[in-house]
Backbone as a printed PyTorch tensor [residue, N CA C, xyz], in Angstrom:
tensor([[[ 24.7740, -41.2590,  -2.8230],
         [ 23.9750, -39.8230,  -2.0230],
         [ 23.3750, -39.5910,  -3.5470]],

        [[ 22.2670, -38.9150,  -3.0810],
         [ 21.4280, -38.7510,  -4.2800],
         [ 21.8090, -37.0070,  -4.5690]],

        [[ 21.7250, -37.0310,  -5.8990],
         [ 22.3120, -35.6930,  -6.6160],
         [ 21.0220, -34.7810,  -6.7170]],

        [[ 21.3390, -33.4790,  -6.3050],
         [ 20.0380, -32.3410,  -6.3930],
         [ 20.7800, -31.3490,  -7.2050]],

        [[ 19.7660, -30.7400,  -8.0540],
         [ 20.1200, -29.9140,  -8.8450],
         [ 20.0830, -28.7170,  -8.2260]],

        [[ 20.4410, -27.2650,  -8.5410],
         [ 19.7970, -26.2830,  -7.8270],
         [ 18.3380, -25.9860,  -7.8480]],

        [[ 17.9010, -26.2350,  -9.0680],
         [ 16.1860, -26.1810,  -9.2390],
         [ 15.8560, -27.0360,  -7.7680]],

        [[ 16.0200, -28.0370,  -7.5250],
         [ 15.5850, -28.9980,  -6.7130],
         [ 15.8590, -28.2850,  -5.6490]],

        [[ 17.3130, -28.2110,  -4.9890],
         [ 17.7170, -27.7830,  -3.5950],
         [ 16.6520, -26.2350,  -3.0180]],

        [[ 16.3460, -25.1860,  -4.4500],
         [ 15.4010, -24.3870,  -4.1640],
         [ 14.0730, -24.2660,  -3.7780]],

        [[ 13.4710, -25.7970,  -4.2150],
         [ 12.2120, -26.2390,  -4.3020],
         [ 12.6040, -26.6760,  -3.2090]],

        [[ 13.3540, -27.3870,  -2.2410],
         [ 13.0590, -28.1420,  -1.2360],
         [ 13.5080, -27.3660,  -0.1310]],

        [[ 14.4150, -25.9200,  -0.3860],
         [ 14.3600, -24.8070,   0.8070],
         [ 13.2740, -23.9950,   1.0850]],

        [[ 12.5330, -23.9580,  -0.1680],
         [ 11.1460, -23.0490,   0.0700],
         [  9.9890, -23.8950,   0.1080]],

        [[ 10.0890, -25.1910,   0.3420],
         [  9.2630, -26.2470,   1.0590],
         [  9.7370, -26.3900,   2.4350]],

        [[ 10.8420, -26.2580,   2.8810],
         [ 10.9330, -26.2450,   4.3170],
         [ 10.8070, -24.7680,   4.9140]],

        [[ 10.5180, -23.7990,   4.0180],
         [ 10.1260, -22.2250,   4.6160],
         [  8.9410, -22.5420,   5.2000]],

        [[  8.1170, -23.1340,   4.0480],
         [  6.6070, -23.3590,   4.4340],
         [  6.3980, -24.2730,   5.6030]],

        [[  7.1640, -25.2320,   5.8110],
         [  6.9910, -26.1010,   6.9330],
         [  7.3920, -25.1720,   8.3230]],

        [[  7.8340, -24.2950,   8.1970],
         [  8.0180, -23.1730,   9.4150],
         [  6.6550, -22.3850,   9.5830]],

        [[  6.6150, -22.3150,   8.3050],
         [  4.8780, -21.3120,   8.4200],
         [  4.0240, -22.1720,   8.7420]],

        [[  3.8330, -23.3590,   8.4420],
         [  3.2230, -24.3390,   8.5700],
         [  3.0560, -24.6900,  10.0980]],

        [[  4.2860, -24.9670,  10.5920],
         [  4.5530, -25.1780,  11.8390],
         [  3.5940, -23.9820,  13.4130]],

        [[  3.4660, -22.7350,  12.4830],
         [  2.7960, -21.1530,  13.3750],
         [  1.4650, -21.3940,  13.3880]],

        [[  0.8540, -22.5890,  12.1510],
         [ -0.6070, -22.8060,  12.2710],
         [ -1.1870, -24.0770,  12.8540]],

        [[ -1.3490, -23.9780,  14.1850],
         [ -1.5700, -24.8610,  15.0120],
         [ -3.0720, -25.3520,  14.7980]],

        [[ -3.3950, -26.4850,  15.5410],
         [ -4.6100, -26.6820,  15.1140],
         [ -4.9370, -27.8540,  16.6860]],

        [[ -5.7010, -27.2210,  17.3550],
         [ -6.0650, -27.7360,  19.1980],
         [ -4.7550, -27.9070,  19.7210]],

        [[ -3.7750, -27.1490,  19.8920],
         [ -2.7070, -26.7620,  20.5800],
         [ -1.4420, -27.1900,  19.5650]],

        [[ -0.6350, -28.3710,  20.1080],
         [  0.7250, -28.4040,  19.3670],
         [  0.4260, -29.3990,  17.7830]],

        [[ -0.5860, -29.6630,  17.2980],
         [ -0.7170, -29.7930,  16.2330],
         [ -0.6660, -29.0370,  14.8280]],

        [[  0.0510, -29.1960,  13.9640],
         [  0.3640, -28.2430,  13.3210],
         [  0.0900, -28.2990,  11.6820]],

        [[  0.2290, -27.3250,  10.7010],
         [  0.0810, -27.7570,   9.1920],
         [  1.8610, -27.8180,   9.0350]],

        [[  2.6730, -27.9490,   9.8940],
         [  3.9420, -28.2160,   9.2060],
         [  4.2920, -29.6200,   8.3210]],

        [[  3.1390, -30.5560,   8.1320],
         [  3.2720, -31.6660,   7.3690],
         [  3.1020, -31.2160,   5.9510]],

        [[  2.0770, -29.9650,   5.6820],
         [  1.5950, -30.0820,   4.3220],
         [  2.9690, -29.4070,   3.3480]],

        [[  3.7010, -28.9300,   3.5580],
         [  4.4740, -28.7960,   2.4600],
         [  5.6170, -29.9920,   2.6000]],

        [[  5.8280, -30.7750,   3.2350],
         [  6.2400, -32.1370,   3.3310],
         [  5.5900, -32.9910,   2.4780]],

        [[  4.3220, -33.1060,   2.7700],
         [  3.7450, -34.3130,   1.8470],
         [  3.6670, -33.6100,   0.1770]],

        [[  3.6990, -32.6690,   0.0890],
         [  4.0440, -32.0400,  -1.5970],
         [  5.6050, -32.2900,  -1.8330]],

        [[  6.3900, -31.8190,  -0.9750],
         [  7.8150, -32.4680,  -1.0010],
         [  7.7390, -33.9130,  -1.6230]],

        [[  7.4360, -34.4160,  -0.7440],
         [  7.1410, -35.8590,  -1.2830],
         [  6.5550, -36.2620,  -2.3820]],

        [[  5.9790, -35.6680,  -2.6180],
         [  5.3210, -36.1210,  -3.9110],
         [  6.2290, -35.6960,  -5.3050]],

        [[  7.0010, -34.2170,  -4.9380],
         [  7.5370, -33.8130,  -6.4120],
         [  9.1360, -33.8970,  -6.2900]],

        [[  9.4700, -34.1060,  -5.0260],
         [ 11.1740, -34.3950,  -4.8970],
         [ 11.3780, -35.8860,  -4.6440]],

        [[ 10.4830, -36.7390,  -4.2830],
         [ 10.9100, -37.9810,  -3.7450],
         [ 10.6920, -38.1770,  -2.5560]],

        [[ 11.1340, -39.3680,  -2.0940],
         [ 11.2330, -39.9060,  -0.5130],
         [ 11.9430, -39.4710,   0.2240]],

        [[ 13.2740, -39.2520,  -0.1760],
         [ 14.1750, -38.6340,   0.6870],
         [ 14.0590, -37.3120,   1.2950]],

        [[ 13.8050, -36.2790,   0.1430],
         [ 13.2240, -35.1600,   0.4310],
         [ 12.2660, -35.2140,   1.5350]],

        [[ 10.8660, -35.9160,   1.0830],
         [  9.9640, -35.9130,   1.9580],
         [ 10.4220, -36.1430,   3.2920]],

        [[ 10.9530, -37.3390,   3.5990],
         [ 11.5430, -37.4970,   4.7290],
         [ 12.3740, -36.5970,   5.3650]],

        [[ 13.1830, -35.7860,   4.8140],
         [ 13.7270, -34.4490,   5.3740],
         [ 12.7450, -33.6080,   5.7680]],

        [[ 12.2180, -33.4200,   4.7970],
         [ 10.9310, -31.9640,   4.9500],
         [ 10.2510, -32.8170,   6.2210]],

        [[  9.6530, -33.8680,   6.4080],
         [  8.7730, -34.5880,   8.0510],
         [  9.1640, -34.5170,   8.8380]],

        [[ 10.3260, -34.6400,   8.7310],
         [ 11.4050, -34.4250,  10.0820],
         [ 11.6950, -33.2860,  10.6600]],

        [[ 12.1980, -32.6230,   9.8050],
         [ 12.5470, -31.1520,  10.3570],
         [ 11.4690, -30.5320,  10.4320]],

        [[ 10.1700, -30.6030,   9.5690],
         [  9.1690, -29.8520,   9.7220],
         [  8.2360, -29.9940,  11.3110]],

        [[  8.7730, -31.2000,  11.5070],
         [  7.7040, -31.7720,  13.1760],
         [  8.7970, -30.8520,  13.9460]],

        [[ 10.0970, -30.9710,  14.1030],
         [ 10.8580, -30.7120,  14.6240],
         [ 11.0070, -29.1200,  14.7530]],

        [[ 10.5140, -28.3830,  14.0220],
         [ 10.4480, -26.9960,  14.2050],
         [  8.8780, -26.8130,  14.9990]],

        [[  8.1900, -27.4300,  14.2770],
         [  6.7840, -27.2870,  15.1940],
         [  7.0410, -27.4680,  16.4350]],

        [[  7.7070, -28.3260,  16.6900],
         [  7.8270, -28.8480,  18.0910],
         [  8.6760, -27.8900,  19.0070]],

        [[  9.5890, -27.2280,  18.6210],
         [ 10.3580, -26.2210,  18.8800],
         [  9.4350, -25.1800,  19.0430]],

        [[  8.9900, -24.3120,  18.3140],
         [  7.9410, -23.5160,  18.5640],
         [  7.2150, -23.7680,  19.3000]],

        [[  6.6670, -25.0370,  19.9100],
         [  5.5910, -25.1960,  21.0120],
         [  6.4480, -25.2710,  22.3940]],

        [[  7.6490, -25.4010,  22.3640],
         [  8.3610, -25.5660,  23.6150],
         [  8.6170, -27.2790,  23.6760]],

        [[  8.6270, -28.1260,  22.5660],
         [  8.7100, -29.5210,  23.1300],
         [  7.5410, -29.5890,  24.0740]],

        [[  6.4460, -29.5930,  23.9190],
         [  5.5420, -29.7050,  25.0540],
         [  5.4600, -31.4460,  25.3830]],

        [[  5.7490, -32.6100,  24.5330],
         [  5.5220, -33.6350,  25.0160],
         [  6.8600, -34.0320,  25.1140]],

        [[  7.9840, -33.3370,  25.3490],
         [  9.1530, -33.7140,  25.7520],
         [ 10.1480, -33.8960,  24.4250]],

        [[ 11.5610, -33.5450,  24.4250],
         [ 12.3830, -33.6790,  23.0440],
         [ 12.3670, -35.2990,  23.1510]],

        [[ 12.6430, -36.4670,  23.7440],
         [ 12.8150, -37.6680,  23.0740],
         [ 11.4280, -38.0890,  22.5630]],

        [[ 10.1220, -37.5800,  23.0600],
         [  8.9240, -37.5700,  22.6250],
         [  9.0240, -37.6870,  20.8500]],

        [[  9.2070, -35.9820,  21.1350],
         [  9.3290, -35.7110,  19.7780],
         [ 10.5420, -35.9670,  18.8280]],

        [[ 11.1390, -36.1290,  18.8500],
         [ 12.3810, -37.1790,  18.6060],
         [ 11.3840, -38.5340,  17.4000]],

        [[ 10.9250, -39.2100,  18.1240],
         [ 10.3630, -40.3940,  18.0490],
         [  8.9090, -40.0560,  16.8640]],

        [[  8.2650, -38.8450,  17.2550],
         [  7.2600, -38.3830,  16.2520],
         [  8.0240, -37.6970,  15.0370]],

        [[  9.0820, -37.2990,  15.3500],
         [ 10.2690, -37.0060,  13.6640],
         [ 10.1630, -38.1520,  12.8970]],

        [[ 10.8300, -39.0570,  13.4810],
         [ 11.2880, -40.1060,  12.7650],
         [  9.9980, -40.8680,  11.9880]],

        [[  9.0320, -41.0270,  13.1520],
         [  7.6290, -41.3340,  12.3820],
         [  7.3150, -40.3780,  11.2560]],

        [[  7.3990, -39.2080,  11.3740],
         [  7.1580, -38.6640,  10.1320],
         [  7.6840, -38.5110,   9.0040]],

        [[  9.2730, -38.8320,   9.3300],
         [ 10.2620, -39.1940,   8.1620],
         [  9.8340, -40.1060,   7.2770]],

        [[  9.4130, -41.5250,   8.1100],
         [  8.8240, -42.7180,   7.1840],
         [  7.9790, -42.2710,   6.9160]],

        [[  6.4670, -41.7700,   7.4910],
         [  5.4100, -41.2120,   6.8250],
         [  5.8400, -40.9420,   5.3130]],

        [[  6.5160, -39.7160,   5.4500],
         [  6.6150, -39.1820,   3.9060],
         [  7.1890, -39.8420,   3.2120]],

        [[  8.3390, -40.7830,   3.5940],
         [  9.0350, -41.8780,   2.9120],
         [  8.2650, -42.5140,   2.3890]],

        [[  7.0710, -43.6530,   2.8440],
         [  6.6260, -44.5150,   2.3650],
         [  5.2480, -44.2490,   1.8830]],

        [[  4.7220, -42.6260,   1.5870],
         [  3.7170, -41.9000,   1.2380],
         [  4.5820, -41.7790,   0.0050]],

        [[  5.3080, -41.1370,  -0.3740],
         [  5.9310, -40.9900,  -1.7000],
         [  6.6440, -42.2050,  -2.5730]],

        [[  7.0760, -43.1370,  -1.9280],
         [  7.2880, -44.6700,  -2.5840],
         [  6.0090, -44.8880,  -2.9920]],

        [[  4.3120, -44.8620,  -2.1020],
         [  3.2630, -45.4720,  -2.4100],
         [  2.8300, -45.2250,  -3.7890]],

        [[  3.4000, -43.9280,  -3.6650],
         [  2.2900, -43.0970,  -4.8850],
         [  3.4080, -42.9740,  -6.0520]],

        [[  4.7200, -43.3450,  -6.0620],
         [  5.3880, -43.4280,  -7.2450],
         [  5.3400, -45.2180,  -7.9050]],

        [[  5.2810, -46.0090,  -6.6320],
         [  5.0450, -47.5050,  -7.1590],
         [  3.6320, -47.2590,  -7.9120]],

        [[  2.3230, -46.6400,  -7.4620],
         [  1.0290, -46.9750,  -7.9130],
         [  0.9770, -46.0700,  -8.8140]],

        [[  2.2280, -44.8690,  -9.8880],
         [  1.5800, -44.1910, -10.7450],
         [  0.9970, -43.9640, -11.7050]],

        [[  0.8330, -45.5250, -12.4330],
         [ -0.0660, -45.8220, -13.5970],
         [ -1.4720, -45.6190, -13.4800]],

        [[ -2.2630, -45.3960, -12.0460],
         [ -2.9990, -45.2710, -11.9770],
         [ -3.5440, -44.0420, -10.5440]],

        [[ -3.4910, -43.0430, -11.2410],
         [ -3.2900, -41.4700, -10.3810],
         [ -4.2120, -41.4390,  -9.4230]],

        [[ -5.2800, -41.9660,  -9.5860],
         [ -6.3800, -42.0330,  -8.1530],
         [ -6.3660, -42.9990,  -7.3280]],

        [[ -5.9580, -44.4000,  -7.7660],
         [ -5.6920, -45.4230,  -6.9330],
         [ -4.1670, -45.0160,  -5.6280]],

        [[ -3.1090, -44.6130,  -6.7400],
         [ -2.3280, -44.1410,  -5.9910],
         [ -2.1550, -42.8500,  -4.9450]],

        [[ -3.2950, -41.8150,  -5.0200],
         [ -3.6910, -40.9020,  -4.5850],
         [ -4.2240, -41.3850,  -3.2240]],

        [[ -5.1890, -42.3470,  -3.5180],
         [ -6.0980, -42.5870,  -2.0190],
         [ -5.2050, -43.9420,  -1.1610]],

        [[ -4.3540, -44.5070,  -2.0090],
         [ -3.6980, -45.4360,  -1.1860],
         [ -2.8240, -44.9660,  -0.6060]],

        [[ -2.0250, -43.8080,  -1.6070],
         [ -0.9850, -43.4290,  -0.4600],
         [ -1.2530, -42.7280,   0.6840]],

        [[ -2.2190, -41.8190,   0.3510],
         [ -3.3320, -41.0730,   1.6620],
         [ -3.3670, -42.0260,   2.8030]],

        [[ -4.1280, -43.2570,   2.0200],
         [ -4.0500, -44.0950,   3.5380],
         [ -2.8680, -44.5430,   4.0900]],

        [[ -1.7040, -44.8900,   3.4940],
         [ -0.7220, -45.2520,   4.0780],
         [ -0.4450, -44.2070,   4.9020]],

        [[ -0.2410, -42.9970,   4.4670],
         [  0.2350, -42.1120,   5.2760],
         [ -0.4790, -41.6610,   6.4530]],

        [[ -1.7860, -42.1570,   6.3790],
         [ -2.9740, -41.7930,   7.6290],
         [ -2.7500, -42.7690,   8.9440]],

        [[ -2.2300, -43.7710,   8.3780],
         [ -2.0510, -45.1380,   9.2030],
         [ -0.4320, -44.9940,  10.2720]],

        [[  0.3970, -44.7170,   8.8560],
         [  1.8110, -44.3100,   9.9600],
         [  1.6030, -43.0120,  10.7470]],

        [[  0.9860, -42.1910,  10.1990],
         [  0.8530, -40.6420,  10.8410],
         [ -0.3570, -40.8250,  12.4890]],

        [[ -1.2930, -41.9170,  12.0100],
         [ -1.9270, -41.4140,  13.2630],
         [ -2.1330, -42.7010,  13.9440]],

        [[ -2.5280, -43.9420,  13.6770],
         [ -2.6260, -45.1330,  14.6090],
         [ -1.2380, -46.0030,  15.0360]],

        [[ -0.4930, -45.4560,  14.0800],
         [  1.0480, -46.3870,  14.2390],
         [  1.5180, -45.1140,  15.0490]],

        [[  1.4280, -44.2500,  15.3280],
         [  2.0630, -42.9370,  16.0840],
         [  1.8860, -43.4020,  17.2970]],

        [[  0.3010, -43.4120,  17.7690],
         [  0.0810, -43.3910,  18.7210],
         [  0.4600, -44.8420,  19.3650]],

        [[  0.2070, -45.7320,  18.7310],
         [  0.7720, -47.3780,  19.4350],
         [  2.1440, -47.3170,  19.5400]],

        [[  2.9670, -46.6280,  19.2200],
         [  4.4650, -46.3320,  19.7390],
         [  4.5620, -45.5160,  20.6610]],

        [[  3.5730, -44.6760,  20.8150],
         [  3.7690, -43.7080,  21.9540],
         [  3.0880, -43.8750,  22.9670]],

        [[  2.2610, -45.4240,  22.8880],
         [  1.3040, -45.4740,  24.0440],
         [  2.1580, -46.0950,  25.3600]],

        [[  3.2180, -46.3340,  24.9640],
         [  4.1160, -47.0080,  26.4280],
         [  4.8980, -45.8540,  26.9140]],

        [[  5.2480, -45.0200,  26.1140],
         [  5.7780, -43.7710,  26.8970],
         [  5.0560, -42.7110,  27.5480]],

        [[  3.7400, -42.6360,  26.9740],
         [  2.8540, -41.5580,  27.0760],
         [  1.4680, -42.0990,  28.0140]],

        [[  1.1880, -43.3080,  27.5820],
         [ -0.1750, -44.0910,  28.6770],
         [ -1.3820, -43.6600,  27.8870]],

        [[ -2.2530, -43.3390,  28.6250],
         [ -3.6920, -43.2860,  28.1220],
         [ -3.6740, -41.7760,  27.2530]],

        [[ -3.0780, -41.1580,  27.5860],
         [ -3.3800, -39.6940,  27.0740],
         [ -3.2650, -39.6760,  25.5740]],

        [[ -2.4150, -40.6940,  24.7610],
         [ -2.4470, -40.6730,  23.3840],
         [ -4.1220, -40.7720,  22.6260]],

        [[ -4.7140, -41.3810,  23.5590],
         [ -6.0590, -41.6930,  23.1610],
         [ -7.0440, -40.0320,  22.8250]],

        [[ -6.5420, -39.1580,  23.5670],
         [ -6.8530, -38.0500,  23.6700],
         [ -6.4530, -36.7690,  22.3910]],

        [[ -5.0880, -37.8320,  21.8120],
         [ -4.3300, -37.0050,  20.7820],
         [ -5.3800, -37.5010,  19.4780]],

        [[ -5.9560, -38.4370,  19.4320],
         [ -6.6050, -39.4210,  18.3750],
         [ -7.6490, -38.2290,  17.1430]],

        [[ -8.4560, -37.6700,  18.0160],
         [ -8.9460, -36.7250,  17.1630],
         [ -8.2610, -35.6770,  16.4670]],

        [[ -7.4370, -34.8320,  17.3030],
         [ -6.9930, -33.4010,  16.6700],
         [ -5.6690, -34.1130,  15.6770]],

        [[ -5.3360, -35.3360,  15.8030],
         [ -4.0550, -35.7880,  14.9280],
         [ -4.4810, -36.2080,  13.5830]],

        [[ -6.0200, -36.7590,  13.6410],
         [ -6.8050, -37.2400,  12.5030],
         [ -6.8580, -36.0750,  11.8340]],

        [[ -7.3550, -35.0210,  12.4990],
         [ -7.6980, -33.7970,  11.9720],
         [ -6.6660, -33.0300,  10.9810]],

        [[ -5.6490, -33.4480,  12.2450],
         [ -4.4400, -32.4790,  11.3440],
         [ -3.8230, -33.2270,  10.1180]],

        [[ -3.8370, -34.4920,  10.2780],
         [ -3.8130, -35.5280,   8.8450],
         [ -4.6370, -35.1540,   7.8310]],

        [[ -5.5580, -35.1030,   8.0090],
         [ -6.5050, -35.2530,   7.0730],
         [ -6.4350, -34.2280,   6.4470]],

        [[ -6.5780, -32.6780,   7.4000],
         [ -6.2830, -31.3850,   6.2430],
         [ -5.0730, -31.2750,   5.7890]],

        [[ -3.4700, -31.9930,   6.5530],
         [ -2.3130, -31.5140,   5.6880],
         [ -2.7690, -32.2690,   4.5300]],

        [[ -3.1710, -33.6910,   4.3350],
         [ -3.3350, -34.4060,   2.9700],
         [ -3.8750, -33.8950,   1.8940]],

        [[ -5.3200, -33.3560,   2.2600],
         [ -6.3090, -32.2680,   1.3750],
         [ -5.4080, -31.3260,   1.0730]],

        [[ -4.6770, -30.6610,   2.2030],
         [ -4.2610, -29.0910,   1.0150],
         [ -3.3260, -29.7030,   0.3180]],

        [[ -2.4220, -30.6610,   0.7850],
         [ -1.4590, -31.3250,  -0.1680],
         [ -1.8820, -31.7740,  -1.8750]],

        [[ -2.7760, -32.4050,  -1.4390],
         [ -3.3090, -32.9350,  -3.1990],
         [ -4.3060, -31.7800,  -3.4070]],

        [[ -5.1700, -30.7570,  -3.1140],
         [ -5.3370, -29.4270,  -3.8230],
         [ -4.1100, -29.0040,  -4.4630]],

        [[ -3.1750, -28.7980,  -3.6750],
         [ -1.7400, -28.1240,  -4.2870],
         [ -1.4610, -28.8780,  -5.3250]],

        [[ -1.4170, -29.9230,  -5.2790],
         [ -0.6050, -30.6390,  -6.4560],
         [ -1.7480, -30.7440,  -7.5520]],

        [[ -2.9690, -30.8950,  -7.5950],
         [ -3.9370, -30.6600,  -8.7070],
         [ -3.8280, -29.5030,  -9.2470]],

        [[ -3.5600, -28.5550,  -8.4330],
         [ -3.3290, -27.1200,  -8.8860],
         [ -2.3510, -27.0200, -10.0910]],

        [[ -1.0140, -27.6450,  -9.8590],
         [  0.1420, -27.0470, -10.5610],
         [ -0.2410, -28.2530, -11.9780]],

        [[ -0.1500, -26.9700, -13.0260],
         [ -0.0740, -27.6210, -14.4340],
         [  0.8440, -28.5870, -14.7930]],

        [[  0.8070, -29.5790, -15.3780],
         [  1.3830, -30.5930, -15.7590],
         [  2.7730, -30.3130, -16.2260]],

        [[  2.3320, -29.3580, -17.1720],
         [  4.1900, -29.0840, -17.6570],
         [  5.0460, -28.4650, -17.1310]],

        [[  4.1220, -27.7540, -15.5300],
         [  5.9550, -27.6720, -14.5000],
         [  5.9330, -28.8580, -13.2450]],

        [[  4.8090, -29.5910, -13.6100],
         [  4.9500, -31.3060, -12.9470],
         [  6.2680, -31.7540, -13.1670]],

        [[  5.9950, -31.8580, -15.2080],
         [  6.6850, -32.6240, -15.6660],
         [  8.5260, -31.8450, -15.4170]],

        [[  8.5530, -30.6340, -15.4570],
         [  9.7430, -30.0340, -15.4280],
         [ 10.3840, -30.2380, -14.0790]],

        [[  9.4460, -30.5920, -12.8330],
         [ 10.4470, -30.5530, -11.5210],
         [ 10.6230, -31.5230, -10.7130]],

        [[  9.5130, -32.5100, -11.5720],
         [  9.3630, -33.9360, -10.6990],
         [ 10.8070, -34.7640, -11.1290]],

        [[ 10.9920, -35.6280,  -9.7130],
         [ 12.0690, -36.6420, -10.4530],
         [ 11.4800, -37.7070, -10.9170]],

        [[ 12.4340, -38.1700, -12.0260],
         [ 11.7090, -39.4880, -12.4790],
         [ 12.5670, -40.7370, -11.9830]]])
């Protein structure tokens, strides 16, 4: 079991609260900015915390929307969000020597998991309607990733070193 300090738990709680706020900011219906804080958490707290934030951020967003795609489908999406955050963080940490490459490749990994893989895995359950989700899901993913990159770039290095898991 991973040990978290009080400071890291406080940061995790703040990011979870921001997921709730982001869940209320909708893009074209049920797609929200709930993953923006999860991407930040994945970067600063690591893959496990990012996965936790991704899963619960999506479930809160779906709950606030009334589970428009049914609970089982939203559970699948939440698991995929957790995987997205985990591999986004993992990729970024593995490539951390080259910050630009780490940023670009981790964003591509997140996009591939969050859009094409999601839609591919949901196709058997939802049918051709998943194709209608491509544009709003792409837009939401790009916005969430861009916002998280802007925030991470805006954090002074001395604070990053103080809170980042090594």
